[in-house]
C-alpha positions, 0 to 999 in steps of 0.5 A: 854107303856099302855097295854090293853086286847081289844081296841074298835075303835069307840063308835057308835051303834057297838063299845058300843055294841061289848064292852058290850058282851066282858065285859060280856063274861069276858073281864074286861080290854078293853077301848073304843076311840070315836073321837067325843065329845059323845058315840052314833055315828050318832044315836045322830042325828037321831032324828026320830023314827023306831029304837029298834023294833028288839032288844027292841020290841018298837019303840025308836028315835036314841038318844033314842036307843043309851042312852039304850046302854050307860046306860048300858056301865056306869052301867059296869064302862067301860073305854072310852075316847072321842074327841080322834083320833086313829093315827096308828094301826099297825101288832102288835096290838099297837094303837097310839091316841091322845087327849087334856088332854093325849096328844099322848099315845101308847097301846099294845093291845092283841084284836082290835075291829073296829067299825069305822063306814062308810062315805058319798060318796062327789060331787067329788066322783061321779064327779059332773058336774058343779059349786062348790058352797055352798048349796051343802051337804051329806045327814048325814051332812044336817041332823047334821047341822039340827038336831043337830045345828038346822041350815036350810041348804036350803028352796028349796031342791032337793035330789040326791040318793033315800039312806034311809038317804036322804028320811028320810031328805026330810021329815024333810026338809018338816016338817021344811017348806022347798020345796023339789022339788023332788028326783033323783035316777040314778037306776030304783029302788029305794035304800032306804027301801019301808017304807021310801018311803012312809012315806017320799015321798009319804006322802008329794007328793015328787016325785021320778025320777027314772033312772035320774041324776044331769047333770049339777050344775048352781050357782055363790056363791050358787046353783041357779038351777040344771039340771037332765036328765034320763039315759039309762041302760049304765048310758048314758044321754037321748038326749032331757029328761033334767028338770030343777029346781030352788033351793038353796040346793042339797043334796047328798044321793049317798051311804055309804062306810066302813071306814076303813084307819086305817088297810088296810095296814095291814088285807085283804080288800075286794075291792068290799065292801072295808071293811075286810073279816071276819070269823064267829066270824068276826075275820079279816085275822089278829088274833086278829083284828076284825070288826063289824057294818058299818064299815064291811058292811052297814046295813039298821037296826042298831038293826042288827048293834048291834047284829052282834056286840054283836057277835064280841064282844063275838068273841074276848072274845073268842079269848083272852081266847083261846077259838077258835079251828081250824079243818076244815075252809070252805070259802065262796064265793058270786055267781050269783046276789050278792054284797058280803057275810058275812062272808067269811069264817067259822071254823065249830068247833067254831059254838055254833048254825047255822051259819048266813049269810048275803048279798045283792042282785045287783038288784031286783028280784021277787020270787027267790031262794038261792042256797047254792052250793057246787062244783056246787051241791045245798045242800040247798035252800031257797025260797024268795017272792022278794029280794032288794038291799036296805034290807040286807038279812040274812039267817041260815045254820045248823051246821050240813049241814056245818059238811058234806062241804069239803073246799068252798061253793057259794050262789047265787040267781036267779029269778024262774018262 
């Protein structure tokens, strides 16, 4: 059986950044496994700019951003396999993969980093009503068809969901000459970044229907019409609120889910995020198995994916060099108005600097206070002018503060007058 110090599953932005970081921290015997025929992941089909502002202080397209990391990986001569499917990972960290050249291969790894990204919710996942005809696609798939394959999937398009990929595709369709009839969002607020709402909808006079969803899809062989309707606070249809649109394509931008089937039976999964619980080094509850990027939680900026994954790579290197200390572990819980919190626990002795916490709020909040609580006592308060579900929030907790905590802290958010 082949033996490797480190296996990275996924060769997208997270996997490449993690591999480079692990190498720079002393781990030379590593292998990246990527299912597609090139490195870079979803970035290769994101031909719009806006990437790299945090990392490189300039605007890059997705492929340009990916190439910066790929060039570094090639410079280091790191080992990777393309068109390779990981079939199984067991609790002993044996990775089974397959590709056309090698067949089925088993590798005994000392550590594993999961960087498998996320997947899009489908028509079945949201129980879309009406005919199952051609012309219904997820936003990411439509993006691949248009930007990679050069195929315009529709000329009269309606988009369900205001996620960032859906908003970007509204602009992309418009630039290619298609008519985007509108965007419906079931929530009373958009789930995309404000800049994308302005640049992708308002600049092209594309209407946004908040608190609306698709009630029915009509068509024989292909989408011919859709009916949208307004919903109340319980997501029930409001009577006589229907609007009908003639279209040949319905694009779904209705959410992303971290992709973790390979480890869901061997690590503890958070039922809210569908991703593993992790510590300050992005290590799961199974020693030596790490998770980062969109397979851990969905990011709004790829720059944050790269930064987080670099920390995971460094964490894996420290694990392999037996640098982890165990002295006082603190549990971190998501409190009021939070969807999740990352990380979920911290070993204070392993912190080199401040701890960065990441979370998303459940709903838009105006002037708010972020409260760090120990036994219902506020030990730190941070004021924010506004918080949006579309934007991942990052806060720093000083190491000296955590050294005073006994067992557990809760992060909550409340609006203030």
